[in-house]
C-alpha positions in Angstrom: -103.9 61.3 46.6 -101.5 62.0 49.5 -102.1 60.4 52.8 -102.3 63.7 54.5 -105.4 64.6 52.3 -107.3 61.5 53.0 -110.6 61.0 54.8 -108.7 59.3 57.7 -105.9 61.8 58.1 -106.8 65.2 56.8 -106.4 68.0 59.3 -108.3 71.2 59.8 -105.3 73.2 58.5 -104.8 71.0 55.4 -108.8 71.3 54.8 -108.6 75.1 54.9 -105.6 75.1 52.5 -107.7 73.4 49.8 -110.6 75.6 50.6 -108.4 78.6 49.7 -108.1 77.1 46.1 -111.7 76.5 45.7 -112.7 79.7 43.8 -109.9 79.1 41.3 -111.3 75.9 40.3 -114.7 77.3 39.7 -115.2 78.7 36.2 -115.9 82.3 35.9 -118.9 82.1 34.0 -120.8 80.5 36.9 -119.7 82.7 39.6 -123.3 84.0 39.9 -124.6 80.7 40.3 -122.1 80.0 43.2 -123.2 83.2 44.9 -126.7 82.0 44.8 -126.0 78.5 45.9 -123.4 79.2 48.7 -124.9 82.5 50.0 -128.3 84.0 48.5 -130.4 80.9 48.7 -129.3 79.5 52.1 -129.7 83.1 53.7 -133.1 83.5 52.2 -134.2 80.0 53.7 -132.8 81.1 57.1 -135.2 84.2 56.8 -138.0 82.2 55.7 -137.7 79.9 58.4 -137.6 82.6 60.9 -141.0 84.0 59.3 -142.3 80.3 60.0 -142.4 79.1 56.3 -139.1 77.9 54.8 -139.6 76.8 51.1 -137.8 77.2 47.6 -139.2 79.2 45.0 -139.2 77.5 41.2 -136.7 80.2 40.2 -134.3 79.1 43.2 -134.9 75.4 42.3 -133.9 75.8 38.7 -130.8 78.0 39.4 -129.7 75.3 41.9 -130.2 72.6 39.2 -128.2 74.8 36.8 -125.4 75.1 39.3 -125.2 71.4 39.7 -125.3 70.7 36.1 -122.6 73.4 35.0 -120.4 71.8 37.7 -120.7 68.6 36.0 -122.0 67.4 32.7 -124.7 69.8 31.5 -127.9 68.2 30.2 -130.6 70.7 29.0 -133.1 67.9 28.8 -132.9 67.4 32.7 -133.0 71.2 33.0 -136.3 71.3 30.9 -137.7 68.5 33.1 -137.0 70.3 36.4 -138.5 73.6 34.8 -141.8 71.7 34.1 -142.7 71.6 37.8 -145.3 74.1 38.7 -144.7 77.0 41.1 -147.0 75.6 43.5 -145.6 72.0 43.4 -142.1 73.5 44.1 -143.3 75.5 47.1 -145.4 72.8 48.7 -143.0 70.0 48.1 -140.0 71.8 49.3 -142.0 73.2 52.3 -143.0 69.7 53.3 -139.7 68.2 53.0 -138.0 71.0 55.3 -140.8 70.5 57.9 -140.0 66.7 57.8 -136.2 67.5 58.2 -137.0 69.8 61.2 -139.1 67.2 62.8 -136.4 64.7 62.9 -133.0 65.5 61.4 -131.6 62.1 62.2 -134.0 60.7 59.5 -132.9 62.8 56.6 -133.8 60.2 54.2 -137.5 61.0 54.5 -136.7 64.6 53.4 -134.6 63.4 50.4 -137.5 61.1 49.3 -140.1 64.0 49.7 -137.8 66.2 47.5 -137.5 63.5 44.9 -141.2 63.7 44.2 -140.5 66.7 42.0 -140.0 66.1 38.4 -136.3 65.6 37.4 -135.1 65.4 41.0 -133.0 62.4 42.3 -131.4 61.7 45.6 -128.2 63.8 44.4 -130.2 67.0 43.4 -132.5 66.6 46.5 -129.4 66.6 48.8 -128.4 69.7 47.2 -131.6 71.4 48.1 -131.5 70.2 51.7 -127.8 71.2 52.0 -129.0 74.7 51.0 -131.5 74.5 54.0 -128.7 73.2 56.5 -125.3 73.8 54.9 -123.7 72.8 58.5 -125.0 69.4 58.9 -126.3 68.4 55.4 -123.7 67.4 52.7 -124.5 67.7 48.9 -124.1 64.3 47.2 -121.5 65.3 44.9 -119.3 63.1 42.5 -116.1 64.5 44.1 -117.4 64.3 47.7 -118.6 60.6 47.4 -115.3 59.5 45.8 -113.1 61.2 48.3 -114.9 59.8 51.1 -114.9 56.4 49.8 -111.4 56.6 48.6 -110.0 53.8 50.9 -112.7 51.1 49.9 -112.7 52.2 46.1 -110.5 49.1 45.1 -108.1 51.5 43.3 -110.5 53.1 41.2 -110.2 56.2 42.9 -111.7 59.2 40.9 -113.2 56.8 38.4 -115.3 55.0 40.7 -118.7 54.4 39.4 -121.4 55.9 41.8 -125.0 54.6 42.2 -127.1 57.8 43.0 -129.6 56.2 45.5 -130.6 57.2 49.0 -128.9 54.2 50.4 -125.5 55.4 48.9 -126.2 58.9 50.1 -126.8 57.6 53.7 -123.0 56.3 53.5 -121.8 59.8 52.4 -123.8 61.5 55.0 -122.3 59.1 57.8 -118.9 59.7 56.7 -119.3 63.6 56.5 -120.6 63.6 60.0 -117.8 61.2 61.2 -115.2 63.7 59.7 -116.9 66.7 61.1 -116.8 65.3 64.5 -113.2 64.0 64.4 -112.2 67.5 63.1 -114.0 69.2 65.9 -112.6 66.9 68.5 -109.0 67.5 67.1 -109.2 71.4 66.8 -112.1 72.4 68.9 -113.7 74.2 65.9 -116.9 73.4 64.0 -116.5 72.4 60.5 -119.4 72.6 58.1 -120.6 69.9 55.5 -120.2 72.4 52.8 -116.6 73.2 53.7 -115.7 69.4 53.1 -117.5 69.2 49.9 -115.5 72.3 48.7 -112.2 70.6 49.9 -113.2 67.4 48.0 -114.2 69.2 44.8 -110.6 70.9 44.9 -108.9 67.6 45.4 -110.9 66.0 42.6 -110.4 68.6 40.2 -106.6 68.9 40.9 -106.3 65.0 40.5 -107.3 65.0 36.8 -106.2 66.7 33.7 -108.4 69.6 32.6 -109.3 67.6 29.4 -110.6 64.8 31.5 -114.1 64.7 33.1 -115.4 62.6 35.7 -117.6 59.7 34.8 -121.3 60.9 33.9 -123.7 61.6 36.5 -126.1 58.6 36.0 -128.9 60.5 37.8 -128.8 63.1 35.3 -128.7 60.6 32.6 -131.9 59.0 33.8 -133.4 62.4 33.8 -132.5 62.9 30.0 -134.3 59.6 29.3 -137.5 60.8 30.9 -137.8 63.4 28.1 -136.9 61.2 25.2 -139.4 58.8 23.4 -138.4 55.3 23.3 -136.5 54.1 20.0 -138.5 52.2 17.4 -136.5 49.2 18.5 -137.5 49.5 22.0 -141.0 50.2 21.1 -141.1 47.1 19.1 -139.6 45.0 22.2 -142.2 46.5 24.4 -145.1 45.3 22.2 -146.9 42.0 23.5 -146.5 38.9 21.5 -149.5 37.6 19.7 
């Protein structure tokens, strides 16, 4: 990655240049999901907030998860696990999480924890839901964004760096996005959203790797798959107590 693209040196103009290439990096088959994630659902949440009750519908949740999986490695079992949440649970859990966030936006970890109570939702997916509620300040815990922000301390692993999808790791990502937003605003006098930084990082990551090569698998999604699979006979035998 060029020095001018790095977290420490990127300018607003360079960021905007990468943003211009974002649409070309997104497969045509998920453009509808892009519209839902970037516009329709955030705008709906703004309206619900004005009406006094922001929440996500189950159909919106499943669409966001589908968007996330199709941006990375698609795991149908995880999609099924998320779809097993009830309409009531999705509404009540997301409403509670958004209320927690409004009460104290500095302690966003509590909202991430609250959202993670839904089946199939880990910290990364929870951050996606929260970023739809506040796309200006709240970043989505994407692979590309995490690796981009931590490039300097990646010990030369760069885009191959392993990620632990934990709330602790998300805090480091959130803090770095906030730091970059504040620097760019100070340098340019213009507000920069977390979602714009996410999109620029996505472009940089995709440009860095050949089309035939994928990022390392999302371990959060892999854990979701395991939740739907019965243990193998070998593992069942290991789990039996000795007599």
